[in-house]
N, C-alpha and C positions, 0 to 999 in steps of 0.2 A: 628819850631823847629830845632836845629842841630842835627847833627848825634850823638853826645854823647848825648843828651837829650833824643832821641828816643831808645837809647840801655839801658838806666837806667831805661826809663816808662817801656819796653818792660820787664826789670827784676823783676820789681815790680809787674806789671802782672802774671809773672810767678809764684810770690808766691801767690798772691791770688788764684790761680787755683789748689794749693796743690802740686806742684812739688817743688818749694824752690831753691834757686838759687843755694844752695851747691849740692843738686840731681843734677841739670841742668849741673853744671861745673863738676860733677865727671862723668858724662857721655857724655862727648863731642864728643867722638868717633861715636857715631853714630848722634847726633846732627850736626855735620859737614858733614857727608856722607850724610846724608838725605838733606842737605841743597846746597851741589853742583851742580853745573849746574843751570840752567837757573830756575827764578821764577816760581811757580805755584799759580793762579788765580785760585780760587774758589768760587763758588755761592751756596747759601744755602736756599733750599725750605723747610719750616717749621721748626720755631725755638721754639719748646715748650721744654719740660724737655729732650727729647732725643736729638732733634737737636741741642740745645745751651750746651748739652755736650760734643758733636763729634765737634763741633765750638770750643771749649776750646782747644780740642784737636790738631784741625789744627791749631791755634794762637801758640800752644806752638812748633810746628815743625819750625826749620830753613827753609826758602827758601818759606813758604807759605804766602801768602795773601789773604784774603776775602776781596772779591770785590764787591758782592752782596747780599742782604739778601730778602726773601718774607716771610710772611704769610701772613693769615686772617685779624689777629689781629694787627695792628698798633703798639699797645704796647709792643707785642714781637719784632716787627722788630726792634723799638725803642730801647729795651733793648740791642738785639744782636749787634745792631752798639754801643752803648756804652762800650761792650765788644772789640769790634775789637779795637776802639778808646784808650780803655785803656791797649791793648797790645802794642801802638807804631804805628798804620797804621793807614792810612787816611780814615775818615768814608766812610762806602761803600753805594752802591746805595742802597735805600729800595724799595721794591713792597708791596703794601698793599691794591691792588684795588679790591680784591675779589678772589675766589678760582681760577682762571685762570691768575692770574696776572704773575704766573711764564712763561707765554709764553711771556711777555715782558723781563723777565728775561734773559731767554737762548739766548736772541739776542744780549744781551749787548757784543760789538767786545772784552773786552779784558778777558774775562773768558776762562779759560781752561778745566774747567769740573764742573757738577752740581750736588750736594748732595741732597737727598730729605729723609726727616724725615716726610713726611704728613701721615694724613689717609691712610690706607690701600690703597682707592678706586683712589687714585690718583698718588700711584708709580707709574704705568704703565706711564699713561700719561706725567708726568715730564721728564720721562727717554725718551719717544719716542721724545719729542719736544727739549731735549737738544741732544741727537744723530743727528736730521735731521738739529740741528744750526752748527753741527760741534765739540761737546762738547763731552766727556769723561761722562759717568754718573756713578752713585754711588747711590744704593737704599737700604733703610731697608727694611724688609722684611715684606710681600711677595712681588716679584717683579711685581705679575701681578694676577687678579683677576678670570682668566680661562684659558682656552686652547688657544681660540681665542687671546688673549691680550697676552699670551706666545709666541704664532708664530707670531705676530705682532713685539713682541720686536728683535726675533731673525734674523726675516727677513730686520727688521730696520737697527740694527747693523750689518748683512752683508752688504747692501746696500750702506750703509754712510760709512763704514769702521772704524766706533767709538766703542770701547768697551763700556758694562753696566756691571757694576761691583756689584753683591748682597754684601752688606756690613754685612755678616754674622760672626759676632763677636765671637761667639761660636766657629767657627773653629779654631779660636787663642786662646782659652783657654791652660793653660800651659799640664795640663795632656792630651788635646785632641792632641795638637801638638808631645807630647813626645810619645804617642802611633802610630801616622801617622811615625814617625820617626823610632819606632819599625818596624811596618809594612812592611816599605820599605826598610828595612834591613832584612828582612825574619825570625825576631823572632819568632814571631807566628805561621809559616809555612803555608800551603795551608789553606787558610780561607773557613770557611765554613758557617758562621753565625754572624750577629751582631743583638745586641739588644737595641734599644735605644727609648725616650720619653721624651716629653716635658711636664714635672709634676710639676706644679706649681699653688699656689693658687691664681690666679689672678681675683676674682672675683670683687675687688675694683676696676678693669678698665674698669668696665661693670656698677655697680652701686654704685656711690660715699657715702660717709660718711652721705649726705643730703638726701639720696634715690633717689635721680636723675640718668635718665640713659644716660649711654656714648654713643657713637656713636660704640664701640663694641659691647654694649647690642644690637643694632637693627642688628648685623651681626649673633647674636647668636639666636634672633628672627624668622630669615629668613634661616638659614642654618643648616645643620648638616655634619656631617664627623670630620676632622682633620684640626680644621681652622690656626693652625699655625704648619706648620711641619719641617720649615728649622733649628730652632735652634737644633733640633736633628738629622735630617737625614743628614743634611750639615757634622758634623764629619762623621757619615759611611760611607756617598757618597766618601768622600776625602779618607778614610782608603782603600776601596774596588776601586778604581780607575774609579769610574761611569763616562763615557763619556768619559774616558780614558784608552782603554782596556777592559771596561765592559758597560754593560748600565742596567738598570733595565726595566724589560720587562713587567711584568704586578702587580696589585696587587689585594688583597681581603680584606674588609674593613667593620667595626661591630661595632655601636656604643651602648651604653647601654640607658637604659631609664634617663628622665632626671628629676630630682628632685631638685639638687642641686640650682641651681639660685633662684628658686621659696623661697625655704629654707633661703637663702640669703636674698630675699628682706623682708621676714618676721621679718626677726633677725633685720635689718636695718629701718625700714619703720611701723612695725605690719601687723598682719595678714590679716586685712580687707583693706589695702592697694591695690590700682589697681595693682602693680609690682606686688604682690605677687601672683597673678592671671594670669599673663602673661602666655602665649603658646609658651616656648621657644622650638625652635627645636631641638637644639644643644643638643644631648646624655653629659652625666656628664664625661664618660670615652669612648674614642675612642680607638679599637686596628686595627691597620692594618698589615697584610702580605705581603711583596714585595720578588719578586724572579728576580734576576737578569740572565742575558744572560750566564753566567758560572754555574748557579744554584745555588749560594750563596742564602740565605735568612735572611730576616732583617725583625724584629719583631719593629712594630713602634706603642710608645702610643701617646695620648694627653689625659690629665686628669688635667683641669684647675678649674674646677665647684665646688670643694669640699674642705673642710680646710685639708691641707696636707704640710709637708714640702716640698722642693725641692728635686727632684731627676732625672737626666738625665739617670741614667741608664748606658748608654755608656758600651756597654760589645761587646766584639770581641773574637771573637775562632777561632783555626785553628789545625792542625796537632800538633803542637811544643807546643801550650799552650793557656789561655786567661786571659784577663784584664777584672776586673769589677770596673765599674766607682763607682756605690752605694757602694761598699766594698773599692774601691780606694787599689784595691790589685790585685797583677797577681800571677798567676800558669804556670809556663817554667817546660817541662817534664823533661831536661836535666840539668836543673839548680836547680829548688826547691824539698823542700821534698815530697815524694809520698803523694799525697791528701792531700796537704797544701797549703795554701795560704801563699805569702810574701808581706810584706810592700812595696807599690810601691816608696818610699824613696830610696830601696835598688838599686833601677835601674837609679835613677836621674842622678846621676855623668856621667853613660854609657849613656844614652839615651836621656837627656834631649834634647829639640830642640836649635839649637844654636844659632837663636836669643833669647832665653831666657836665654841662659847661658851668652849670652852679655850684654843684656839690660832689665833682668827682673825686675830689683830693679826701675828701671825708670819706666816703663811700669805699673807697681804695683800701682804708684800714681794716675793713672786714672782708668776709669768704668770698672766692669765684671772684676774685679780682673788682671787688663791688657790688655785682649784681645781687647779693644776698641782700645787702642794705636797703637797695631800694626796693627789691620784691616784698619786704619786710614793711617798709615804710609805705608803699603803696596800699597794701592789705590793712594795716591800721589806719590809715588816712580814711578808706573807704566804709570801715568800722563805726569810726568817729562821726565820720559825717553824714551815716547812714544812707550811702550808694552803694550802687550796683560795683561788684568788684571788675578789674579789668579784665583777670582772665576766670571767665564766670562758668558756671556746671556746665553750658553746651559747649565750651571749648575743652573742659576737663572731661566730657564724656567723650567729644570726639576724638582727641590727641589719645586719651589712653584707650580706648576701646582698639587702635591700632593693634595691640598685643594679640587679641581672639581672632581681628580677621586674620591677619598674617597668618596666625594656627593655621586656620582653617583654610586657607588658601594653599600654603603648603603640604598640608596632609591630602590635598586632593589635586596633586599634580598641577599647583601653580592656578587653577582656576579662579575667573575674576569672582572677586566678594562684594557687595554693595556695602556703603556706608549707610548706617540710620540714620535719618535726619531729625537728629535730637531737637533740632528748634522746629519741628511741624511747618516748614515753610516760610519761618519769621526770617531767615538768613535773608530771604530777597529784599524786603524793606529796612532790617538794620542797619545802621550807619558803622563805619570805621571809627576805631575809638580817636579821639584825637591826639596830637603830639601836644600833651599838655604838661605844664610845672608844676609838681608836686610843690 
């Protein structure tokens, strides 16, 4: 196929994934800037729903090639390969010989980086293999299953010199990044407290409509505590400059009783079904309190076992004001009427993150309100420029290890549990990431 044919094929592909040629051309500024310099070649490990979604975003970026696909299911590999070909790229190498075939993928010589969206227990193994093979790593959440794996990720990244990015897309939400911009500009003053939570009815990813137990159900049968902390804690950690001027020192955690999953199993399969009598260890609601070295407190909720609307809370408060994500409203002492909230929209023009101002409309054509797009683009840019990733291995370890720390606290009557200092003291001198334009 000649060059013109490839271009036309690529344009047709972009239409099919929701961008539209018009939207792409209207935003060529970012497309060309992200495509400048050398081509970035990615390998994807795990191409179920999440992996395919992020693969489509990667294919929409100029200067990105998908050169390898791995999954335990051959039909998923084939489907992903078809997507890549539809984008006008050569059919990538496929790997589907079992749950450890990623070990062959990472050795593929033409890869720059490896992204994984496998089940949780494989995230760290894939990242370790990628870094040892000289590739950048990008992993979905959480990055690791415990403290030992967290240290192994950190030490491997330091030893190999290869970055590992936690692909925490919620850090790229428009309101989250606007609050980060405001915090950097001291709009809220000296900070004292944050309140965040992953509060989202996700029972369906543990027991499907047929009543079958999925892999996440196995985790809930075996563990307690906060099993999915990073969507909530990631934004707060960035607002508070954790690992970059401050650090999480310790936490205490408590879980409610468990009744939600058994109730759900009864609704799906009936009261006499074996699933309705399973002994799930995970409490319906977990509440964790974290204290930082500077004395700032964070309340962290995990609430996914009962019917409820989504609410991530995302509250930040300091000496000059407060923001509530639940209300999506702001109160600033020197600008708002006393004791009254203001609509966040009143501050968007002044404080919206520059990337959202520049490319927000293009980003919104992708998943999770556009945050997926900026997350993948940030990763690709770091790989292309051979720079550190914005959510680095220290962040990945610190945020992900909350799972193990909360379980320990819950199982010991909410005793305080110390955070490991994965930076080994470097947090004192590391500076916060600048509010930069991609």
